[in-house]
Structures are given as C-alpha cells and as structure tokens.
DODRENDO-933822 format. One record per residue (C-alpha): residue in three letters; x, y, z. Coordinates in steps of 0.1 Angstrom, whole numbers, padded with zeros to 4 digits, always signed. Example, Ala and Ser with C-alpha at 12.3 -4.5 7.8 and 13.67 -1.06 7.14 Angstrom:
<sites>
ALA+0123-0045+0078
SER+0137-0011+0071
</sites>
This chain:
<sites>
MET-0027+0006+0279
PHE+0006-0010+0270
GLY+0030+0019+0278
SER+0034+0054+0290
ASP+0012+0077+0269
LYS+0006+0100+0299
HIS+0044+0103+0304
ASP+0048+0111+0267
LEU+0022+0138+0269
GLU+0041+0155+0297
LYS+0073+0154+0276
VAL+0057+0174+0248
SER+0055+0207+0265
GLY+0073+0241+0267
ASP+0110+0233+0263
SER+0104+0201+0242
LYS+0134+0210+0221
GLU+0158+0203+0249
LYS+0138+0177+0269
LEU+0132+0155+0240
ARG+0163+0158+0220
SER+0184+0134+0241
ASN+0160+0105+0236
ASP+0166+0098+0199
ILE+0204+0105+0195
GLU+0214+0069+0194
VAL+0182+0055+0179
LEU+0186+0073+0146
ASP+0219+0055+0139
GLY+0202+0022+0147
THR+0228+0015+0174
GLY+0208+0025+0205
SER+0177+0011+0222
ASP+0173-0013+0251
ASP+0199-0041+0250
LYS+0172-0064+0262
TYR+0152-0059+0230
GLY+0177-0049+0203
THR+0168-0026+0174
THR+0163-0027+0137
GLN+0193-0021+0113
ARG+0198-0002+0081
GLY+0200-0033+0058
LEU+0181-0020+0028
LYS+0202-0006+0000
SER+0192+0021-0025
ARG+0183-0004-0052
HIS+0161-0022-0028
ILE+0141+0009-0017
GLN+0138+0022-0053
LEU+0124-0011-0067
ILE+0101-0015-0036
ALA+0088+0020-0043
LEU+0082+0012-0080
GLY+0063-0020-0077
GLY+0065-0037-0043
CYS+0028-0037-0036
ILE+0014-0042-0071
GLY-0005-0075-0069
THR-0039-0090-0078
GLY-0056-0056-0074
LEU-0042-0045-0108
PHE-0039-0079-0125
VAL-0072-0094-0115
GLY-0094-0069-0096
THR-0096-0047-0127
GLY-0116-0074-0144
ALA-0145-0072-0120
THR-0145-0034-0122
LEU-0144-0035-0160
SER-0174-0059-0162
THR-0193-0037-0136
ALA-0186-0002-0148
GLY-0171-0002-0183
PRO-0137+0007-0198
ALA-0140+0045-0195
ALA-0151+0043-0159
LEU-0122+0020-0151
PHE-0097+0042-0168
MET-0110+0074-0152
ALA-0112+0059-0117
PHE-0075+0048-0119
ILE-0065+0083-0130
VAL-0083+0099-0101
MET-0071+0073-0076
SER-0035+0077-0088
GLY-0038+0115-0081
LEU-0050+0108-0046
VAL-0023+0083-0039
TRP+0004+0106-0053
VAL-0006+0133-0028
VAL-0004+0107+0001
MET+0030+0095-0011
GLN+0044+0131-0013
THR+0032+0140+0022
LEU+0047+0108+0036
GLY+0079+0115+0017
GLU+0082+0149+0034
MET+0076+0136+0069
SER+0098+0105+0066
ALA+0127+0124+0050
TYR+0126+0150+0078
ILE+0134+0126+0106
PRO+0140+0090+0093
THR+0143+0070+0126
PRO+0142+0033+0131
GLY+0106+0022+0138
SER+0093+0049+0115
SER+0057+0046+0107
VAL+0026+0067+0102
PRO+0013+0060+0138
GLN+0047+0073+0151
TYR+0042+0105+0132
VAL+0005+0108+0143
LYS+0016+0104+0179
ARG+0042+0131+0175
TYR+0023+0157+0154
VAL-0014+0151+0163
GLU-0020+0131+0195
PRO-0016+0096+0210
SER-0052+0083+0208
LEU-0054+0088+0170
ALA-0020+0071+0167
PHE-0032+0041+0187
ALA-0062+0037+0165
ALA-0042+0042+0133
GLY-0015+0018+0144
TRP-0038-0011+0151
ASN-0058-0004+0120
TYR-0026-0005+0099
TRP-0015-0038+0115
TYR-0046-0058+0110
THR-0051-0043+0075
TYR-0016-0053+0064
SER-0022-0088+0079
MET-0055-0091+0059
VAL-0038-0081+0027
VAL-0011-0107+0033
ALA-0039-0133+0036
SER-0057-0121+0004
GLU-0025-0121-0016
VAL-0015-0156-0003
ALA-0051-0168-0012
ALA-0047-0154-0046
CYS-0014-0172-0051
ALA-0029-0205-0044
VAL-0058-0200-0069
ILE-0035-0186-0095
ILE-0014-0218-0093
ASP-0046-0237-0098
TYR-0048-0222-0133
TRP-0025-0250-0142
PRO-0044-0283-0135
ASN-0027-0301-0106
PRO-0038-0326-0079
VAL-0022-0307-0050
PRO-0047-0296-0023
VAL-0050-0258-0020
ALA-0039-0259+0017
VAL-0005-0271+0005
TRP+0000-0242-0018
LEU-0012-0218+0009
THR+0013-0232+0034
LEU+0041-0231+0008
VAL+0035-0195-0001
LEU+0030-0182+0034
ALA+0060-0201+0047
THR+0082-0187+0020
ILE+0071-0151+0029
VAL+0077-0157+0066
ILE+0112-0170+0059
LEU+0121-0140+0037
ASN+0110-0117+0065
VAL+0120-0133+0097
PHE+0158-0137+0095
VAL+0177-0107+0078
VAL+0160-0076+0064
SER+0184-0078+0034
TRP+0167-0111+0025
TYR+0134-0092+0022
GLY+0151-0064+0002
GLU+0169-0088-0022
SER+0138-0110-0028
GLU+0117-0079-0035
PHE+0144-0065-0059
TRP+0141-0096-0081
PHE+0103-0101-0076
VAL+0097-0065-0086
SER+0121-0067-0115
ILE+0101-0096-0130
LYS+0069-0078-0123
ILE+0081-0046-0140
ILE+0093-0065-0171
GLY+0060-0083-0173
ILE+0039-0052-0170
LEU+0060-0033-0196
GLY+0057-0063-0219
ILE+0019-0064-0215
ILE+0017-0027-0222
PHE+0039-0031-0253
LEU+0017-0060-0265
GLY-0014-0038-0259
ILE+0000-0012-0282
ILE+0007-0038-0309
LEU-0029-0052-0306
PHE-0043-0017-0307
PHE-0028-0012-0342
GLY-0036-0048-0354
GLY-0003-0064-0350
GLY-0016-0096-0334
PRO-0017-0130-0351
ASN-0052-0124-0365
HIS-0043-0088-0376
ASP-0075-0074-0361
ARG-0070-0037-0354
LEU-0087-0031-0320
GLY-0084+0006-0315
PHE-0110+0019-0291
ARG-0136-0006-0305
TYR-0148-0017-0271
TRP-0153+0019-0259
GLN-0180+0022-0287
LYS-0195-0013-0284
PRO-0206-0024-0259
GLY-0199+0011-0247
ALA-0176+0033-0225
PHE-0199+0031-0195
ILE-0222+0005-0180
PRO-0248+0027-0162
PHE-0253+0017-0125
GLY-0285+0021-0106
ALA-0300+0047-0130
SER-0300+0057-0167
GLY-0283+0085-0185
THR-0257+0108-0170
THR-0266+0098-0135
GLY-0260+0061-0142
LYS-0227+0068-0159
PHE-0215+0089-0129
LEU-0225+0061-0105
ALA-0206+0037-0127
PHE-0175+0059-0124
TRP-0180+0062-0086
THR-0184+0024-0083
ALA-0151+0019-0103
LEU-0134+0045-0081
VAL-0144+0027-0049
LYS-0134-0006-0062
SER-0100+0007-0076
GLY-0088+0015-0041
PHE-0078-0021-0034
ALA-0051-0019-0061
PHE-0034+0010-0043
VAL-0043+0003-0007
LEU-0015+0012+0018
SER+0013+0009-0008
PRO+0028+0044-0002
GLU+0033+0036+0035
ILE+0058+0009+0026
ILE+0084+0036+0019
VAL+0079+0051+0054
LEU+0082+0018+0071
ALA+0115+0011+0052
ALA+0129+0046+0061
GLY+0144+0034+0094
GLU+0161+0004+0077
THR+0174+0022+0046
GLU+0209+0034+0041
ALA+0212+0072+0034
PRO+0175+0078+0040
ARG+0177+0116+0033
ARG+0189+0107-0002
ASN+0169+0076-0010
ILE+0135+0084+0005
PRO+0130+0116-0016
LYS+0143+0097-0046
ALA+0117+0070-0041
ALA+0089+0095-0035
ARG+0097+0114-0067
ARG+0098+0082-0087
PHE+0064+0071-0074
ILE+0047+0091-0102
TYR+0063+0068-0128
ARG+0047+0038-0111
LEU+0013+0054-0112
LEU+0016+0066-0148
VAL+0030+0035-0163
PHE+0017+0006-0143
TYR-0018+0018-0132
ILE-0029+0043-0158
LEU-0013+0028-0189
GLY-0021-0007-0176
THR-0059+0001-0173
LEU-0058+0018-0207
VAL-0044-0014-0222
ILE-0072-0034-0205
SER-0098-0011-0219
VAL-0084-0017-0254
ILE-0079-0055-0254
VAL-0110-0067-0235
ALA-0147-0060-0239
SER-0167-0054-0207
ASP-0192-0080-0218
ASP-0167-0106-0228
ASP-0180-0141-0220
LEU-0146-0152-0205
LEU-0144-0121-0184
LEU-0180-0125-0170
GLN-0175-0162-0164
GLY-0142-0155-0146
VAL-0157-0128-0124
GLU-0190-0146-0117
SER-0171-0178-0107
GLY-0157-0158-0078
LYS-0121-0171-0085
SER-0094-0144-0084
ASN-0072-0163-0107
ALA-0058-0156-0142
GLY-0091-0168-0156
ALA-0106-0136-0144
SER-0076-0114-0154
PRO-0084-0091-0183
PHE-0048-0093-0194
VAL-0050-0131-0199
ILE-0084-0129-0216
GLY-0071-0102-0240
ILE-0042-0125-0249
LYS-0065-0154-0255
ARG-0088-0134-0277
ALA-0057-0122-0297
GLY-0049-0158-0305
ILE-0015-0158-0289
ARG-0006-0193-0277
THR+0014-0201-0245
LEU+0016-0164-0236
ASP-0013-0167-0212
HIS+0008-0192-0191
ILE+0037-0168-0190
ILE+0014-0140-0179
ASN-0001-0163-0152
ALA+0034-0168-0139
VAL+0039-0130-0138
ILE+0007-0126-0119
LEU+0018-0153-0095
THR+0051-0136-0087
SER+0032-0103-0084
ALA+0009-0117-0058
TRP+0038-0134-0040
SER+0058-0102-0040
ALA+0029-0081-0027
GLY+0023-0106+0001
ASN+0060-0103+0009
SER+0059-0065+0010
PHE+0028-0064+0032
MET+0043-0089+0056
PHE+0072-0065+0060
ALA+0048-0036+0064
GLY+0026-0054+0089
SER+0055-0065+0111
ARG+0071-0030+0112
SER+0037-0014+0120
LEU+0034-0037+0151
TYR+0070-0030+0160
SER+0064+0008+0158
LEU+0034+0004+0181
ALA+0056-0014+0206
LEU+0082+0013+0204
ASN+0055+0039+0211
GLY+0043+0020+0241
GLN+0010+0011+0224
ALA+0016-0026+0221
PRO+0032-0052+0245
ARG+0069-0046+0250
THR+0077-0081+0237
PHE+0071-0069+0202
ARG+0101-0047+0205
THR+0123-0078+0205
CYS+0147-0080+0175
ASN+0171-0108+0166
ARG+0208-0101+0162
HIS+0202-0091+0125
GLY+0178-0064+0136
VAL+0146-0081+0125
PRO+0115-0078+0149
TYR+0108-0115+0146
MET+0080-0115+0172
CYS+0061-0090+0151
VAL+0067-0111+0120
GLY+0053-0141+0139
ALA+0022-0122+0151
THR+0015-0109+0116
SER+0019-0144+0102
LEU-0006-0158+0128
LEU-0033-0133+0118
ALA-0026-0139+0081
CYS-0034-0176+0088
LEU-0070-0165+0083
VAL-0062-0173+0047
TYR-0070-0210+0055
LEU-0106-0200+0054
SER-0101-0201+0017
VAL-0099-0239+0019
SER-0137-0240+0026
SER-0164-0238-0001
GLY-0169-0201+0007
SER-0134-0190-0004
ALA-0147-0165-0029
ILE-0168-0148-0002
VAL-0139-0148+0022
PHE-0116-0133-0004
GLN-0141-0105-0011
TRP-0143-0097+0026
PHE-0106-0093+0027
VAL-0108-0069-0003
ASN-0136-0048+0012
LEU-0121-0047+0047
THR-0087-0036+0035
THR-0100-0010+0011
ILE-0121+0009+0036
SER-0092+0006+0062
GLY-0069+0020+0036
TYR-0091+0051+0030
ILE-0092+0057+0068
ALA-0055+0054+0070
TRP-0049+0079+0042
ILE-0072+0104+0059
ILE-0052+0102+0091
VAL-0019+0106+0070
LEU-0032+0138+0055
ILE-0044+0152+0088
THR-0010+0144+0103
TYR+0009+0161+0075
LEU-0012+0193+0079
ARG-0003+0194+0116
PHE+0034+0186+0108
ARG+0035+0215+0083
ARG+0017+0239+0107
ALA+0042+0231+0134
LEU+0072+0238+0111
GLU+0056+0271+0100
TYR+0051+0281+0137
HIS+0088+0273+0145
GLY+0100+0290+0113
MET+0115+0257+0100
LEU+0094+0251+0069
HIS+0124+0258+0047
GLN+0145+0231+0065
ARG+0125+0203+0050
PRO+0149+0181+0030
TYR+0122+0171+0006
LYS+0096+0196-0006
THR+0066+0188-0028
PRO+0046+0211-0051
GLY+0011+0225-0044
GLN+0011+0221-0007
PRO-0009+0224+0015
TYR-0037+0229-0011
VAL-0035+0195-0028
THR-0036+0179+0007
TYR-0069+0197+0015
VAL-0084+0186-0018
ALA-0073+0150-0014
LEU-0085+0150+0022
GLY-0120+0162+0012
PHE-0122+0137-0016
LEU-0112+0108+0007
LEU-0137+0117+0033
VAL-0165+0115+0007
LEU-0151+0083-0007
THR-0150+0067+0027
LEU-0186+0076+0036
THR-0199+0064+0002
ASN-0177+0033+0001
GLY-0207+0010+0002
PHE-0233+0031-0015
GLN-0243+0002-0037
VAL-0259-0017-0008
PHE-0285+0010-0004
PHE-0300+0005-0038
PRO-0332-0015-0039
GLY-0325-0053-0039
LYS-0288-0048-0033
PHE-0287-0047+0005
THR-0272-0077+0024
VAL-0258-0076+0059
SER-0225-0091+0049
SER-0220-0065+0022
PHE-0229-0036+0045
LEU-0205-0049+0073
ALA-0177-0054+0048
ALA-0181-0019+0036
TYR-0184-0001+0069
ILE-0174-0023+0099
THR-0139-0007+0100
LEU-0154+0027+0109
PRO-0168+0016+0143
ILE-0137-0005+0150
VAL-0114+0025+0146
ALA-0138+0047+0165
VAL-0138+0022+0195
LEU-0100+0021+0195
TYR-0097+0059+0193
LEU-0124+0067+0219
GLY-0113+0038+0243
HIS-0078+0051+0243
LYS-0088+0087+0248
ILE-0111+0078+0277
CYS-0084+0057+0294
PHE-0056+0082+0290
ARG-0076+0115+0287
THR-0055+0127+0258
PRO-0062+0161+0241
LEU-0081+0165+0209
PHE-0049+0179+0193
PHE-0015+0189+0206
GLN-0013+0227+0206
VAL+0009+0237+0177
GLU+0035+0254+0199
LYS+0039+0221+0218
ILE+0044+0199+0188
ASP+0080+0186+0188
VAL+0098+0192+0155
TYR+0133+0191+0170
THR+0139+0156+0184
GLY+0161+0136+0161
LYS+0166+0163+0135
GLU+0201+0172+0145
GLU+0211+0136+0143
ALA+0194+0132+0109
ASP+0213+0162+0097
ARG+0245+0147+0109
LEU+0238+0114+0093
GLU+0231+0132+0060
GLU+0264+0150+0062
THR+0283+0117+0064
ASP+0265+0103+0033
ILE+0287+0102+0002
PRO+0266+0096-0029
PRO+0281+0072-0054
VAL+0298+0088-0084
PRO+0292+0070-0118
LYS+0323+0061-0137
ASN+0307+0055-0170
VAL+0273+0059-0189
TRP+0261+0025-0177
GLU+0267+0033-0141
LYS+0250+0067-0146
ILE+0219+0049-0159
TRP+0220+0023-0131
PHE+0224+0050-0104
TRP+0194+0068-0118
ILE+0173+0037-0116
ALA+0185+0024-0083
</sites>
C-alpha cells in the first residue's frame, strides 16, 4: 500500500529478539529517525500530561449532549449509563496504560501496537479509523464553539467564528508541541475549576441553598420520573431507555483514553508519567462524569420546557445545556454566562486535544508504512506539521454547519464518531489480550512497569459488552416509524468502512489472521525503555506545597 508490510511480516519471526532490537534504539530517545523527515520530541512535561489525562477531551458531550439524553431516557437512565460507560472506559484506559508504559516510543499509537501484537491489516484499518474519527470530532467541537458563542447575541457570521476557533487550534498544534501542552494545561485548569464549581453548586441546590431556597433533593426522580420508557411499557421500556442512554453517552467519552498513548512518545519520563496519568483517570470518571450527571439529574427535570426547547431546536449550545438550565431555574443571575464561557473553553480545549490526537495518529500510520511517507515530516521542533495540515483539512467539513442543515450535520458527526469509538475500543482490547498472551509465553508478564487489577478478566467482560453495544448502536431505527436512511447510515456506516479497509489490506498483502504468539515481538525497544527509566530522577518535594503540587502534576 504505502510501505513495507510484507517486509515487516518477515521481520517478526524466529529470532525477532535480535533482528528487531536494533531498529528502535535511537527512536526511543527521540534522536534517531531519517534526517530527511525528522522525528517528534519529548516536549510535554509531567504537569501537561496529568492535566490532559484529567480533562483534555471533556467537551460538549458532557456539557450539552447529556441534555438530549436526559430528555429522551430520564435521570436514572442517564446516571446509570454514565456509570457503566465509565467502567468500560476505565478498562480501556488501563490496558492502554500497560502497553504504552511497556515501550513508550515516539509515534506511539494504538495502530502501532495492533501491528506489533496482532497483525498489520487490522492496524491499517484501525489507524485510518482513528484518523478520520479524530478529524470529525475536531469538526464537531469547532462547530459547537461557534454556536456556543452565539448564545451571546452578536452580528458576526458563524463562518467567522468557525475560522477563528479552527485557526487557533491549528496554530497551537503546528509549531511546538509544548504550545499544545501549555494551552491544554490552562484550558483544562479552567475546565476543572468550572466543573467542580458546578458540582458544588448542585450540592447547594440539592439542600435548598439557592436564592429561592427550594430544596430539590431527588424531586425530579419522582416526578416526572426516573425513567422515560422507550419503545415499550413497564420494565422493558425502562431497560430500553437505559440502553438508549448508554449508546448516546459514548460520545462524551469517545477516544479520550487514547490521548495518553499518543502523548507517550512526546512525554518526558514516560515510565513514570504514563502510569501516573492512567491511575488518575479514575478520578476524572468519578468526579466529572458520574458526579456531573448526578448533579444534572438533581437540578433539571427531564420534561423541562427549556431543556426540550433547546434539544428540539437542534442547537448544541448552552441553551440546551442542563447545567445552564438548572442555574436559570434556580434564579441565579449572570452565572449562566459564566458557565457558557466554561463550556466554550471546554469545547475549544477538546478540539485542541483531538487535533493533537488526529495528527499523531496519521504520523504513526506513516511511521508504520501505512500512509504516504510525506506525513513523517516534522519541523525542527519535532511537530509533524504535514499531519496537522491534513487533519485540519478534513476538519474543514465543519463549514457544512454554515448551511441551514447544521443541526443534522452536527448529529452526523456525533453518530459517526461514537460508533467509530466503539470499534476502536474493541480493537484496543483485542490487542491487549495478544500483548498479555505474548508476555506470558515469553515469561515476561512480571516485567510490566504498570500492572492493573482484574486482568485479563475485566478485559474479556468489557470486550463482550462493547461488541453488543456496537451491534445495537442504532437499535432505535428498527422501531416502527423510527427508520430513516440517514439515521441508519450514521449508526452503522463505519462498520463496512472499517471492514473494507481491513479486507482490502489483507487481500493486497496476504497478512495472517493473527501473528502466532511465539512470533510476537516483545523485545524491541524494551532495553532502551529500561535504560531511559534508569536515567529518570523523580523530583523531590522540598515542602508541603511542592508535595501537593507533585501529586497533582
């Protein structure tokens, strides 16, 4: 296709330990690679990677998308769906943490691990799926930014806002990787403060501490009710409501764990910082997603007129955000504008993170010989600017939002990226199982620098759950009167696309179904990673404040 997959297949055989080891000695330090193309550099500091892990990808999926789910399925279904989805995403994050901490090389990505531990055709399909999905999410977040800004009446055309937001994201990603890291550090800091403030406010309103002193409690779980039955009555309808909420909740989480993997090759002290970020991921899930949706279920009724009006209008702005609506209902003036600003920075931050992820996914494809070599080109600061440019071009689909059908276009972005995310996570879990099996075969399981509990059993459970979730992603369209061609395609079109990529590559290169476990390479780069770890000197806190800061970042 674009490189030498057949040659790679020949390398993974017999004495792979010796034949492959020499290839990555320089690459791990980020000093090697072809002088013609350059290579990425370790420009992300510990505080960058920790904040990116905590909240880099939290965007409109949580702040706005939850409103549509609440109005469709009810507060209990929303809350339960986010608990279950958080569990699935936690498993994905832990498996990625193990693999990326084992050998954290520049150009690290899920497709790179798939090619190494499973086989090249699945890596090819996974890599292109990741790239176009990240590009679509960039487009959706940029579109959301423009409409969020429109919450404040202004005469500026939407195309101007789209251009401003997209241009800013490109600038932060195209020159120096530390620009991206620094911008995300401050973006995420604002986001975290905003979310914690909203949660604190929700607790106050729960006990009646708002201006009108109306104690909310779990009032809205009782009336209009905890569930809005979907497609049937009774228990069946409530279960279908939960499943609808579970399917819809995926967009709030989609592809966010992979950001840590993509940053592994550009992070200082990866053996220390990647496990640290993976362990902290549970706090993000518990505080931001689970507590956040609990607050939503307390402060907004599922049949609230403002909520229904915001959702039905098709605008993904603060007018459809349950957080803003809850604040309005509590009679708190001005705060809705502050929350709108937080939502804006969140969407901008998420677009920034997904631009980074999309460009590094394409860069990894080029390193693996599965994308044109020109995408290996890096500037003198170690940024693959050609990849940033290509991702930006695909993200320009956001300008479809200028048309009268912007709401439909945005929903397509949401549906396409959600199903693509589920497929990507299935591939991640399959890859981890092969990685773990290879380590067991070579007697190296104990040499993992990061070990997670419950393995491999939690991976099998999550894999089965995601398979069912993927197949039932668009189950709503099969109910009487619900079917439309556009809804069906949005829910399932990624499946044949990935299948064509996979089968086309397999037919062209005649790759195996799986690498035999004894031929899976678990040696290349490990010695160099161990050596890099030995040279790492963790910072020693000099006082209690530094101790707290080092724990955070």
